[in-house]
N, C-alpha and C positions, 0 to 999 in steps of 0.2 A: 504494499499499500504506499502511496506517495504521502508527503507531509501534508497537515491540515490546509496549507495555503496553496494547493494545487488542485486542479480538477481535471477529472478524465474527460477528454475531449474526443478520443477516436480509438476504436479497437479493430484490428484487422486480423483475420484468420484465413490462412490458406491450408484447406483440408488436405490437398495433394502432398504438400511437404511438411504438414503439421507444425506450420510456423504461426506464431502468434505475437503481434505488435500492439503495445498500447502507447498512446500519447497523452501525457499529462501536461497541463499549462498552468503557470503560475497565476494566480487570480488578480495579483495586483501589479505585475510586470511582464515584460515580453520574454519569457523564458520558458522553453519546452523541455520536457524529458521525454525520450523515446526509448522504450525499454522492449527488449525481445525477451520472451520467455525462455528460461533455461530448459534444461534435459529434465523431462518427466521419467522417473526411473522404471515406471510400468509400460512404457511405449517403445516398442520395438523400432519404429521409424526414428525416434530420437537418438537411440544407440547408433544407427547407421549414419545420422548426420554427425555425430560425434566421432565417428571411426574415420571420417574423411579428413585426416590431419595434415594433409600436405599444405603449407602455407602459399598464399597466393595474394597479388595485390588487389586492394579494394578499389583501384582507379577506375573510372567510368569506361575508359577506353579498353582496358584489359590488356594493354600492349606496353612494350618498354623498348625504347631505341638503345638503351644501354646494357641490356641483358637482365635476366630474371634475378641474380643475386643483388645487383645493385638496385633494381626495382624495390625489393624486399627491404633493402636498408634504407631507402630514402622515402617511401611511401607508406602509408598505413597497410598493414597486411593482415589477414584473417585465415582461417583454415577453409579449405575448399567446401566443407559441409556447411559452414555459415554463409559463405558466399552463395550457394545454391539456395539456401533458406531466404537470404536477403533478396536475391534477384526474384524469388517467387512472389514478394510483396512489395517490391520496389515501386513500381508504377503507382500503386494505390497509396503507399507511403508518401511518396513525392506530391502526389495530388492533395493528400490531406494536409501536408506541411504547408503547400502553397494557400490552401484555403486558410488556415489558420494565420499565415503572415499576412494575408489581405485584410484581416480583422484584428489589428492590434489592440490590446487592452490600453486604457488609459493608466499609466503608472502614477502610483501614489508620490507625492512630493514630501520631502523631509525625511 
């Protein structure tokens, strides 16, 4: 659960990849928390995702002009299982973030 000054504004569930994402927004400032649900010990699909341990770049293009090792040292990296899960909800997640950003909250002064 998020702190009391945050509200849940979106929930995304991809049943094919068993990926769930929740977006929380601070009620008095333009701050978001994007949280991916972790491994559920009773779900085989979650173990398969976790078993995909090879690191890969989180870059949008998924390409590197300087080689894979340099890419992993210079860019954010995730394991391939997470990347597959992220890609399965990416379009909906980015759409929700865009909507939230278009409706900023009025920040408290002081």
